[in-house]
C-alpha positions in Angstrom: -115.1 -198.7 -36.9 -118.8 -199.0 -37.5 -119.3 -195.5 -35.9 -116.7 -194.0 -38.3 -118.3 -195.8 -41.3 -121.8 -194.4 -40.3 -120.2 -190.8 -39.9 -118.7 -191.2 -43.4 -122.0 -192.2 -44.9 -123.7 -189.5 -43.1 -121.2 -187.0 -44.3 -121.3 -188.1 -47.9 -125.1 -187.8 -47.8 -124.8 -184.1 -46.9 -123.0 -183.5 -50.1 -126.0 -184.8 -52.1 -128.6 -182.3 -53.4 -131.9 -182.3 -51.4 -130.4 -183.7 -48.3 -132.1 -182.4 -45.2 -129.8 -180.8 -42.5 -129.9 -182.1 -38.9 -132.8 -180.9 -36.8 -131.2 -179.1 -33.9 -133.3 -177.5 -31.2 -131.9 -174.9 -28.7 -133.4 -174.1 -25.2 -132.6 -170.4 -24.4 -132.7 -170.2 -20.5 -132.7 -166.7 -19.1 -130.2 -166.6 -16.1 -132.7 -164.2 -14.3 -136.0 -162.6 -14.8 -134.3 -159.6 -16.2 -132.9 -161.7 -19.0 -136.2 -163.1 -20.2 -136.6 -160.6 -23.1 -133.1 -161.3 -24.3 -133.7 -165.2 -24.2 -136.8 -164.5 -26.3 -134.7 -162.5 -28.8 -132.2 -165.4 -29.2 -135.1 -167.8 -29.5 -136.7 -165.6 -32.2 -133.5 -165.6 -34.1 -133.3 -169.4 -33.8 -136.9 -169.9 -34.8 -136.4 -167.8 -38.0 -132.9 -168.8 -39.0 -131.9 -172.0 -37.1 -132.3 -174.3 -40.0 -130.4 -172.2 -42.4 -127.6 -171.9 -39.7 -127.4 -175.6 -39.3 -127.5 -176.1 -43.1 -124.7 -173.6 -43.7 -122.5 -175.0 -40.9 -122.9 -178.4 -42.3 -122.3 -177.4 -45.9 -119.2 -175.5 -45.1 -117.7 -178.0 -42.9 -118.9 -181.0 -44.8 -119.7 -182.7 -41.4 -123.2 -183.3 -39.9 -124.2 -181.6 -36.7 -123.6 -184.0 -34.0 -126.1 -182.4 -31.4 -129.9 -182.5 -31.5 -130.6 -180.7 -28.5 -128.6 -177.7 -26.8 -129.2 -175.7 -23.8 -128.1 -172.1 -24.0 -128.0 -169.9 -20.7 -128.5 -166.2 -21.6 -126.7 -164.2 -19.0 -125.0 -160.9 -18.4 -121.6 -162.5 -18.9 -119.1 -163.5 -21.6 -120.4 -165.9 -24.2 -118.9 -169.3 -24.6 -119.6 -172.6 -26.4 -119.9 -174.6 -23.1 -118.8 -178.2 -23.2 -120.2 -181.6 -24.1 -121.7 -181.9 -20.6 -122.2 -178.1 -20.2 -124.6 -175.5 -21.7 -123.6 -172.9 -24.0 -123.8 -169.3 -22.6 -124.8 -166.3 -24.6 -124.2 -162.7 -23.6 -127.7 -161.0 -22.9 -126.8 -157.4 -23.6 -125.8 -157.5 -27.3 -127.7 -155.8 -30.0 -129.7 -158.2 -32.2 -127.1 -158.4 -34.9 -124.3 -159.3 -32.4 -126.7 -161.9 -30.9 -127.1 -163.4 -34.3 -123.4 -163.6 -35.1 -122.5 -164.7 -31.5 -125.1 -167.6 -31.7 -123.4 -168.9 -34.8 -119.9 -168.3 -33.4 -120.6 -170.4 -30.4 -122.5 -173.0 -32.3 -119.5 -173.2 -34.7 -117.2 -174.0 -31.8 -119.6 -176.9 -30.7 -119.8 -178.2 -34.2 -115.9 -178.2 -34.3 -115.7 -180.4 -31.2 -116.1 -183.3 -33.7 -112.4 -182.5 -34.6 -110.4 -183.6 -31.6 -107.1 -183.5 -33.8 -106.2 -179.9 -34.8 -103.8 -178.7 -37.5 -100.4 -177.7 -36.1 -100.2 -174.0 -35.1 -104.1 -173.4 -35.8 -106.0 -172.8 -32.6 -109.7 -173.2 -32.3 -110.6 -169.7 -33.3 -108.5 -169.9 -36.5 -110.0 -173.1 -37.4 -113.5 -171.6 -36.8 -112.5 -168.6 -38.9 -111.8 -170.7 -41.9 -115.7 -171.0 -42.2 -117.5 -168.7 -39.9 -117.8 -165.7 -42.3 -119.1 -168.0 -45.0 -121.8 -169.4 -42.7 -122.7 -165.7 -41.6 -122.9 -164.7 -45.4 -125.1 -167.7 -46.2 -127.6 -166.9 -43.6 -127.5 -163.0 -43.5 -125.5 -161.9 -46.5 -122.1 -160.7 -47.3 -122.3 -157.2 -45.8 -123.3 -158.9 -42.4 -120.2 -161.1 -42.6 -118.0 -158.1 -43.3 -119.5 -156.1 -40.5 -119.1 -158.8 -38.0 -115.5 -159.5 -39.0 -114.7 -155.9 -38.4 -116.5 -155.9 -35.1 -115.0 -159.2 -33.9 -111.6 -157.9 -34.9 -112.0 -154.8 -32.6 -112.8 -156.9 -29.5 -110.6 -156.2 -26.5 -109.8 -159.5 -25.0 -106.9 -161.7 -23.9 -107.3 -163.7 -27.1 -106.1 -161.9 -30.4 -109.3 -162.0 -32.4 -108.0 -159.4 -34.9 -104.9 -161.5 -35.5 -106.9 -164.5 -36.1 -109.2 -162.8 -38.6 -106.2 -161.3 -40.3 -104.8 -164.7 -40.7 -107.9 -166.2 -42.0 -108.4 -163.3 -44.4 -104.7 -163.6 -45.7 -105.2 -167.0 -46.9 -104.9 -167.3 -50.8 -107.5 -168.9 -52.9 -107.7 -172.6 -52.2 -105.6 -172.6 -49.1 -108.7 -172.7 -46.7 -110.1 -175.6 -48.6 -106.7 -177.4 -48.5 -106.4 -176.8 -44.7 -110.1 -177.9 -44.1 -109.5 -181.1 -46.1 -106.4 -181.8 -44.1 -108.4 -181.3 -40.8 -111.1 -183.7 -42.1 -108.4 -186.3 -42.9 -106.7 -186.3 -39.7 -110.1 -186.6 -37.8 -111.1 -189.5 -40.1 -113.7 -187.7 -42.1 -113.9 -188.0 -45.9 -111.9 -185.3 -47.8 -112.9 -183.6 -51.0 -114.9 -181.0 -49.3 -115.8 -178.0 -51.6 -116.2 -175.9 -48.3 -114.1 -172.9 -47.4 
């Protein structure tokens, strides 16, 4: 109960003007010598925009970032968020703009681990897509967000990214916020989020 009360107080403090976002560091580890340049690109993105990324994630979710240090392996393999005991993995071969969006995408998944209870019929990507484009837009602008939605929607994968983005884009004004506040409530966080 004390932990939940602390989380509520910390979350409420994020809504106050002038509150500093959590300090998060990421160690980008190349999987091989060939990936050192790509790891440096990810590091440069984080050095330049990391604080803004964390601030936007916290603002749109109304939940503080729970990790202070993350390890990310940069490899020639599919990106994924990792797990509480496992490093994140980021694909090495992407162009810089895709590296930017992928970094936020996978960090978003990690951030949402704080929600063990999910809304009925809304999987992890649809949950993420309630806020992901807003985070991208806050950090790199509306055109960047539109371009990344278009490109993620075209991914050929087992998961239906296009369908998930269409679902998120189809929500009427206020529906995303209503869903998000329901998600907060079922996970014991304060509601009233002005987020998505």
